[in-house]
ROMIKOL-823504 format. One record per residue (C-alpha): residue number from 1; residue in one letter; z, x, y. Coordinates in Angstrom, 1 decimal, padded with zeros to 4 digits. Each point is the difference from the previous one (the first is absolute). Example, Ala and Ser with C-alpha at 12.3 -4.5 7.8 and 13.67 -1.06 7.14 Angstrom:
# ROMIKOL-823504
  pos  code      c3      c1      c2
    1     a   007.8   012.3  -004.5
    2     s  -000.7   001.4   003.4
This chain:
# ROMIKOL-823504
  pos  code      c3      c1      c2
    1     m   001.3   009.9  -000.4
    2     i  -002.5  -001.0   002.3
    3     q  -003.5   002.2  -000.4
    4     p  -001.0   000.1   004.1
    5     d  -003.8   001.3  -001.3
    6     t  -000.1  -002.9  -002.2
    7     v   001.6  -002.6   003.1
    8     t  -002.2   001.3   002.3
    9     s  -003.3  -000.6  -002.1
   10     v   001.1  -003.5  -000.4
   11     m   000.6  -000.3   003.7
   12     r  -003.5   001.6   000.9
   13     a  -001.7  -002.0  -002.2
   14     l   001.6  -003.5   000.7
   15     a  -000.3   000.9   003.9
   16     d  -003.6  -000.6   001.0
   17     p  -000.7  -004.2   000.1
   18     t  -002.6   000.0  -001.8
   19     r   000.6   001.6  -003.0
   20     r   003.7  -002.0   000.1
   21     a  -002.3  -003.2  -000.1
   22     v  -002.0   001.4  -003.0
   23     f   003.3   001.3  -001.9
   24     e   001.4  -004.0   001.0
   25     r  -002.9  -000.9  -001.7
   26     i  -000.2   001.8  -003.0
   27     v   003.7  -001.6  -000.6
   28     q  -000.8  -003.2   000.8
   29     s  -002.2   000.3  -003.1
   30     d   000.2   001.1  -003.4
   31     e  -002.8   002.4   000.0
   32     i  -003.0   000.4   002.4
   33     t  -002.6   001.5   000.6
   34     v  -002.2   002.5   003.0
   35     v  -002.3  -002.7   000.4
   36     e   002.2  -003.0  -000.1
   37     l   002.4   001.8   002.4
   38     t  -003.2   000.4   002.6
   39     r  -000.9  -003.7  -000.5
   40     g   001.3  -001.7   003.1
   41     s   001.6   002.8   002.0
   42     s  -002.2   002.2   002.7
   43     v   000.7   003.1  -002.1
   44     t  -003.0   002.1  -001.2
   45     q   000.3   000.7  -003.9
   46     g   000.1   003.0   001.0
   47     a   003.0   000.4   001.9
   48     i   002.0  -002.8  -002.2
   49     s  -000.8   003.0  -002.8
   50     q   001.7   002.7   002.5
   51     h   003.3  -002.3   000.1
   52     l   000.1  -000.5  -003.5
   53     k  -000.6   003.8  -000.6
   54     a   003.0   000.0   002.5
   55     l   002.2  -002.7  -001.4
   56     k  -000.5   001.9  -003.8
   57     q   000.6   003.4   001.6
   58     a   003.5  -001.3   001.2
   59     g   000.5  -001.9  -003.2
   60     l  -000.2  -003.5   001.5
   61     v  -002.8  -001.1  -002.5
   62     c  -001.7   001.0  -003.4
   63     e  -003.4  -000.6  -001.2
   64     r  -001.5  -001.3  -003.5
   65     p  -003.4   000.6  -000.4
   66     e  -001.8  -002.3  -002.1
   67     g  -004.3   000.7  -000.6
   68     r  -001.6   000.0   004.0
   69     k   003.5  -001.5   001.8
   70     v   003.2   001.8   001.3
   71     y   003.2  -002.8  -000.7
   72     y   002.3   001.0   002.8
   73     r   004.0  -001.4  -000.6
   74     a   003.3   000.6   002.4
   75     e   002.1   002.5  -002.4
   76     p   003.6  -001.2   001.1
   77     r   001.6   003.4  -000.7
   78     g  -001.9   001.5   002.6
   79     l   002.2  -002.0   002.9
   80     e   003.5   001.2  -001.6
   81     p   000.1   003.3   002.7
   82     l  -000.5  -002.5   003.1
   83     a   002.8  -002.5  -001.6
   84     d   002.4   003.1  -001.1
   85     w  -000.9   001.1   003.5
   86     m   000.8  -003.7   001.8
   87     s   002.9  -000.1  -002.2
   88     h   001.9   003.1   000.9
   89     y  -000.5  -000.7   004.3
   90     g   000.9  -003.6  -001.1
   91     a   003.9   001.3  -001.1
   92     f  -000.3   002.5   003.3
   93     w  -000.7  -003.7   002.3
   94     r   002.3  -001.5  -002.1
   95     d   003.1   002.4   000.5
   96     r  -001.2   000.2   004.0
   97     f   000.0  -003.9   000.1
   98     a   003.2   000.1  -001.4
   99     d   002.1   002.4   002.7
  100     l  -002.1  -001.4   003.0
  101     r   002.0  -003.1  -001.3
  102     q   003.2   001.5  -000.2
  103     l  -000.2   001.7   003.2
  104     l  -001.4  -003.5   001.6
  105     k   003.3  -001.5  -001.6
  106     d   002.6   002.8   001.8
  107     i  -001.6  -000.5   003.5
  108     d   000.0  -004.0  -000.1
  109     p   002.5  -000.7  -002.5
């Protein structure tokens, strides 16, 4: 069963383009720090930290503290609610396209 609250939190977290870009950078690396995420971007370290907080609350990233540094990595299971939601609607659209295909055949044999 798809949990609406979980899907909503994942969608909200990924709706922001900057946050989505931060998530994509995390996905592309094994682990990455806030300093590394800030480097090469036009976003402040404080803003990156806020984006990371939202991603963490949505279950999309996890952190590993080591001394004074905190390393972030993608949490693969975090996208499962969104994938489940999309697969549900994928089946819906497949059925609708099959119905449309049949209707078009009936109209123009």
